[in-house]
N, C-alpha and C positions, 0 to 999 in steps of 0.2 A: 562533403562526402558524396561520392558518385552514386547515382541511383540507377545505373545501367547494369543489366545482367552481364556476367562474363561470357566469353565465347563458349566455354565449356558448359556453362549452365544452359546456354541456348541450345547446344547440341543435345544435351541430356533431355531437356524439355521436349524438343522436337521428336526425339526417339520415343519418349513416353506417350506422346500425344496419340499414337496409333492405338494405344490400349484403351482410350476413352470410349465409353459406350456410345452406341448410335444415337441415343437420345441427346447426349451432350454435344454431339457433332452437329446437330441441327441448330446452329447458332443463328439468333435473330439477325435480320438484315441490317439492323442499326448497329450491330457490333462490328468493328472494323476487322479486316482480315488479319492484321498483325496480332490483335488480341486473341482471336480464335486460334491462331497458330501457336502463340506462346503461352497461353494459360495452362500451366502445368497441373496435372492431376496431383493430388496430395495424399498423404498417408491415410487421412480420415476424411473422405470426400463429403462436403456438405451436400445435402440433397438438392437436386434440380439445378445445379449451377449452369448458368447460361441458357436456361429454358425461357422461352418467350412467355410473358404474362399478358393476359388479355383483360384483367380487371381494370376498371376505370382508373385513370390517373397513374398507372404503373408503366414505367419505361425502363427497359434494361439499361440503356446508356443514352446519353443525350444525342440529339441529332448532329450537333457540331462535332461529335467524336469521329465521324466518318472522314474528316479531313486530316486526321493524324497521320504523320509519315509512318510507313509500315514498320520500321525498326526502332522507333524512338521510344524510350522508356524514361527519359529525363523529364521531370516536371517543368512546365513552361513558366519561367519566372517573369513576373511583372507583365504578363500578357493579358490584355483586356479581352473580354468576351466579345463575340460578334454582335452586331446590332440586332440580330434576330432574337437574342436573349433566350434561346431554347435550351441552353445547357443546364440540365437539372439532374440531380442524383437519381439513381434507381429508386423507383417507387416513392418519390418525394414530390410534394406539391411545391412549386416555386412560389415564394413569397418575397417580393421585393418592393417594400414601400417606397414611394416616390420622394426624391428630392431632398432628403435630409443629409447634409454634409457631415462628415466626421468632425467632431469637435477637435480643436487643437489640444495636444497634451501640454497644458500650461506648466505642470509641475511633475517632477518624477516622484513615483510612489516607491517606498521601500519594499524590498522583496517580501512576498507573502510568506515564504518559507525558505530557509536556507538549508543546504545539505547538512545532514546531522552526523556528528561524530559521536561515538559512544555506544551505549548499550544496544541500539537498535540495528546496528549494521551486522550482517551475518555472512558467512562464507562456507567453504568446504562442501558446497553442493557439487554433485557430479552427475554427468549425463549417463554414467554407467549404473543407473538405478534399476532395480528389479521391476518388471511389469506390474502395474497395479492389479491387485486382486479385487475383482468387482463382485459385490454382493447382488446377484441377479434377483434375489427375492424382494429387493427394494423397488418401489414404484419408480419408473423412469421419468426424468424431467430434463429439459435442456435449459442451460443458464448461460447468459453472456455477462461476463465481468467486464466493466468498463472503468478504467482508472488510469492515473497518470504515471504509475511506476510499478515495477514488479521485479523482484529478485529472480534471476541473477542479471537481468538485462540492464535495469537501471533502478537504483534504490537510494533514498536519502533517509528513510525512517521506517517506522513500523508498518506503514501502509504497504511497502514493498514486500514485507514478510507475509502479510495476509493475502495479498494478490498472488503470491507464489504457493503458499501452503494450503490454503482453503480449497482452491480448485482441485488440487491433487487429491485431497481427502474426499471431496465430493464425487470424483470419478469412482472411488472405491464404493461409494453409496449408490452406484448405478445412475449417475448423472452424466449428461453429455455437456461438456464445458468448453467454452471459448473465452479467451482473455483478449480484450482489445486494448491496445496501447499505442501511444505515439511512437513513430520510428525516429527517436532522437539520434542525432549524429554521435552522441557519446556512448551509444550502445557498443560494447566491445566487438571488435572485428570478428572474433571467433563465432559470434552469433549472427552477425550481419552476413557472413559468408554462407551460412547454412539456411538462410531464408529463401523461400521459394516464391517466385512471382505468382500472384493470384489473380491479378486483374487491375483495371484502372477505369476511372471515369472522371468527369468534370462536374463541379457542384457550385451553384450560386451560394453566396454568403452575405447575409444581411442586406444592407443598403449600399454595398460596395459597387454594385453594377458590374461585377466581375465574376468570372467562373474560375474556380480553383481546381487544380489537379489533385486527385485523391488516388494514390496508389495503395495496393494491399499486398503486403509481403507476409508470408506465413512460415511458422516454425512449429513443429510438433514435438512434444517432449513428455514422456511418461503419461500418455493418455490425454494430455491437455493440448488443445490447439491454440496457438498464440498468433493473432492477426495484428500486424503493425500498420498503422495508418501513416502513409508516406507523403510528405510534402516539405520540400527544402525551405520554403519561405518561412514556415512556422517552426520547424524542428531542426534547424541547422546549428543552433547554439551548442556550446560544450557542456551545458548542464540543463536539467529539466526546468528549473524555476529561475527566473531572473528578477523581474519586477512586474507590478500589476499593469503598467503601461503596455508591456509586451505580452504578459500572460493572459490578459483578458481576451484579446483576439485569438491567441493560440488555442485556448480551451473552448471558446465559442466554436471555432472551426472543428476541433477534435470531437466535441459532443455531437455536432450535427453530422460530421463525416462518419462517425462510428455507427449511427443508426442507418445512414444511407448505405454504408458498406454491408450491413446485415441484409438489407433489401437487395442490394446488387448480387450478393452471393446466394440469395434465396435461402438463407439459413435463419429461420424465424424462431427465436427462443420462446420458451414459456415464461421465463423470468429474465429481466434485465437488472443486474445487480450493480449499482453505481457506487463510487467511493469518493468521499470528500468533495470540496467545492469545485475542483477541476472537472468533475463529471456532474456537477449540480444541475446543469441545464438539460441533461438527458431526459429526466422525467417530464420537464416542461415541453421540450420538443416533441416528446412521445405523445402528449395529449393535445398538441396544437398542430404544428406543421405536418406531423407524421401520423395523425390519428386515423386518416383514411387509407393509409398504406398498409401493406402486409405486417410490418413490424409493429404497427399501432395496436395490434391485439395482445401484445405482451404485457405482463404486469411488471411493475418497477419497484425496486427496493433501493433506498439510499442509506449507506452506512457512514456515520460520523466517526472519524478516527481521532480528530482533535478539533473541537468547536472553535478554537481561537482563530483559525484561518477560514475565511468565508467568501472571499472573492467579491469585495465591495468596491464599486466605482460609480461615477455619475450615470444617471439614466440615459442621457443621449448617447454616450459611448457604447454602453452594453446594448441599447436598442439598435444602434448602427451596425455593430458587429454580429449580433444574433439574428436580426430580422424577425424577432418574435412579435406577435400582435400586441396591440396596445393594452388589451385587457390583462395581460400577465404582469404589467407594471403597476398594479394596484397594491394597496397596503397589505392585503392578505396574502400576497404572493412575493414578487421580487422587491417591491418598493420598501425603502427604509429611510427614515428621517426626511421624507417628502421629496428629496432631490437625488437620493442614491438608489442604486439597484444592488441587491445582494443575491448572488448566484446560488449560494447554499440555501438561503431562505426560500427561494423559489422552488428549488428541488424538494425541500421538505414539504412544501405545500402541495406539490403535484404527485409526489411518490405515493404508491399504494401502501407501503410500509416503510418505517424508519427504524434502523438499528444503530446501536452504538456498542462499543467494545467491552462493556461490563455493565452488570445490573446496577451497581452503585452509581456509576457515572450517568446512567440513564435517568436516575433520580436527581443527581446533583445539577445536571444542566437545565433542570426546570426551576432552579433557584437563581436569585440575583447574584450570588457569590460566584457561581460557576457558569451561568447561562450566557455570558458574553453578549448581552443585550438581546438575545433570542429566547429568553426564558418564557416570556408570555406566548410567543409563537409556538414553542415546544409544548407548553401546557395545553394550548388549544388543540394540538395534534397528538396529545399523549395517548389517545386510544390506539394509535397505530405505531407507537414507539416501544421497542424492545431492547433489552440489554443482553448481549451474548459475549461472554468473555473469550478473549483470544486464547490460543494454545501456542505451543512451540513445536518445531519440526524435530522429531526424534532422530532423523537421519543426520541433521546438522549438530544436534546437541546430545551427544552420547559419550559419556566418560569411558565406556568400555572399548570404544573404537576410535576415539578422538586422536588424530595424529599429532596434535599440538602438545599433548601432555607428556610429562616425564615418566609417568607410570599410569597405565590404564587400570580402571577398577569399575566394579559394579556394586549392586546392593549387597552381595554376599561377602565382598572383601574390602569395602570402603574403609573400614577401621584400620585395615592393615596398610593400605596404599595411599590414603589421602595425605598422610604425613610426609611421604616421599615427595609429593607435589608441593607441599608447603616448603620443604627445604630447598627444592629446586627453584621455586619462585623467589625465596629470600636470596639465594645465591645470584640469580639473574638480575635482581634489582639492587644488589649491594646492601641488603639489610642483614642484620645480625642473624646468623643461622642457628635457630633455636626452636625446636618443635614445641617448647613450653610457652612460647609467645602467643598471644591472642591476635590473629591477623584479621583486620577489617578491610574489605575491598569496597571500592566505589568506582563503578563503570558508568559513565554518564556524559551527556552533553553538559557543559559547564555553564548553565543558565539559571536564572532565578526560579524558573518553573520547578527545577529539580531540588529545591530546598537547600542550596549550597550556602546561603547566608546563615542558616542554622548551623551547618557544619563548620563554617568559618568561625563562628562564635564560641564553639566548644572544644576545638582541637587542643588547646593547652590543657584542658581538664581531662581529655581522653588519653593523652600521652603520659602515662603513669609509670613507665619503665617495664611494664608487662604487656604492652599493646603496641602493635605495628599497624600502620595505615598505608594502603596502596591506592592511589588515584590514577585512573586512566580516562582520558577524554580531552576534548578541546572545546572552546567556546568563548565566553566573555573574558576580556583581558583581565578584569579585576580578580576573577577566580583563578585564572591561569597564574597570575603573579603571586597571589596569596599562597597557593599551594606550592609554588616554587620556593617561597620564603620558608614555609614550614619544613620543606625537605632540607633546607640548609640548617634550620634551627634544631631539627631532630634527626641529625645524621645517623643513619643506621636503623632508624625506626619509622621514618616517613619517606615514601617514594611518590614523586609526582611525575607521572608519564604524560606529558602534555602533547599527546599525539593520538592517532587511532591505529592500533595494531591488533588485527583480528586474532592472530594466534595468541598474543599475550592476553587478550581478554579471556580466551578459553583457559589459559593457565591460571589467571586470577580466580576464575570460578572454581577451579579444582584445588588451588592452593590456599585460598582464604578460608577462615572459619565462619565468618559472617559477611553479609553484603548489605551495604547501607543504601536505602532508597527513601529518603525523607521528603518526598515531593510535595510541593504546594498543591498541585493537582496532578492526577495521572489517569488518563482515560482507561488504560488497561495496564501497561507496563509489561515488559518482557524480562527485564533483568532478574526480578524476583523468581520468575519461573525457571530461568536458566540456572540460577543459584540452587534452587531446590533439586533440580535434576542432577546437579553435581555434588549434592550433600553439603551445601553451604547455607547456613540458616539466614533468612532475610530479617532485617531490622527496618521496618517501614512505617510510614504514616498511614493512618486509616482513611484513605481517600480512593475513590475510583476503583480500578481493578486491583489495587494493592489490598484494599479492604476485602474484596471478594475472594482473593486467593491466599491470603495469609491469616491464619487463625492465631490469636495471641496465646503464647504458652501460659498454662495455668500451673503454678507451682504446687497447688494442692492436689489436683487430679492428674497432672502429667499430660493433659491434653494440649493440643496446639502444635503449630509447625513453624513458629517464628516469634518475633518480638515487635510490638506495635505501640504507637502513641497516637492520640487523637488530635488535640488542638495543635495549630501550627506555632510551636513554641520551642525555643532552643533548650530550655530546661527539661521539657518532656522528652526530647530526643536524647539528651544525655542520660536521663533516667532509663530509657529503653536500652541504651548501650550498656549501662551498668548492670541491668538485670540479666542481659546476655552474658556478660563477663562473669557475673556471680555464678550462674549455672555452669559455665564452662570450667571455672577453677574449683568450685566447691562441690559440684555433683556431676562429674564427667559421665557417669553411667547414664543419667537421664539425658544429658546432652547428646550422647551417642544414640540413644533411643530416638530422639527427634531427628537426627541426621538420617537415620534409616527410614523413619516415617516419611520424611520429605522425598527421599529417593524413590520410595514406593508409590508416592502420590502420582495419579495420572494427570499430567499437565499437557498432554498431547492435543492435537487438533481433532481427535476422533469424536469426543463428546460435543465439542463446539460445532463440528460439521453436521452432526445429527440434529442439533437444534436449528441450524440453518435449513437443513433439508425439511424438517417439520414445518418451518415457516413457508418454504416454497410450496409444500403440499397444501397448506392452509389457503394460500392464494390461488391455487390451481386444483380445486377439489375433484376434477373429473377423473 
């Protein structure tokens, strides 16, 4: 993908440059004329861009930058740094340990994460959003989010939703928020075309003895500034995650470049909020190579979205690419099993606070069952570990305005119009059209984590003539094939949609009576929150965020908002489904009460964002 500005952008940028303040025009001598000419002002200008810093160790741009051709914006591929070795990022100390060659990649490592189909993919976002209403009574803080994905630019799972929705909500709480992301080639052209060139510099990386291009492209949307780190060598593939052999260098570069970019833009946040292993080295860099630079005064938070993925590879490789000092490779930090380095583990050790996406999951990951071999490390750091449950974006998930639905409805008329959506769903999927049927939806990645072995085991007992099941998702072949088999065996009562169809997912939420989430483990989970928003009752296993958000229905008091089971057992799952069916068929009045209770429940980001804001204020009490 080309990395050059279009001619029109060049003209527009040149025209806007005249409006830059006099202070900005005093560009340091080390910044080349092309950069000064083309660095476009942005909608929300970071303070002091381009001003010369006199603090020890701070350089706006490396000396070698003066040799750049005046109109060039394309990163230089495979170009070795000059012998002088002076190319360092803004405000960063160059650390290049001598002489250790990169170990050969003897074996391919399977992908740490693959793109997710199912419940976590969202759409229907629009740039035509209303301006954020900012609560000016809240204390002001600046936060830089650093992560590997963000809806709508690139998204494979729940991390993309959090990186999208939480910053937007924090803006309403009087926070100044930037989101820093890789500029992947797979980002849709509609967003690429709207990015504004912000600047560039060259940065050393590890023991490579090379200086790498770091471009900064900016996009502003709904009060949030998105800065994309540009480098074709690392981000030119068609998807964000490939395999650890490629991903380790990519995210070593990204973590270091993100901090260097903050120094370069002279936008120093109060808090740097990092997400998952791909940004796990950010807190480590912050307290080592960047500790004496301006960004070194920021506090750091690392959020675990799924502990299963950690960024583990041999120590020589991660030392080669990261350039981190030897002391961080000890057992209390990155070292694992004596010979490996764990990027997430290192981030957990160096971060000022650790969060995860539900209170129950924060406790679970300190046990051997859920700790993924980091339970001892997490117990040691438990004093700085918090659980804050995710929310959902009410703009995306709103049955009153959802364009995918056959009939829109809200809390006041859900009992009148939800049946219309059931009939429309049955017709769409070729099921028997009967509002008296009990429809169970399952929207998920088809993997073992999601408890699908339990579902497989009980389908024959669930299909009693009064029940219909709708499955939507892709994943492991064994589950895809088994659900296709059930579709043939129970024609008209079972639908297997082995695909990801965003609009259909919305229609399943609206048309189903219950949603099944029997996960083996679930850090937070979003499908149960979406279901409640659409008046569909969740049937879940009591783990992670499922336990935190779904209270079991009590037939004696009428309390609760769903149906749950505790141990990972197929019989207990069947029992929970049967309890739901009994209430539906035998006591519809109470069922409808729970439907309305779920729709009235606040599962938005508002409360979660307030908890994050409180955590930021705790770390920055000034």
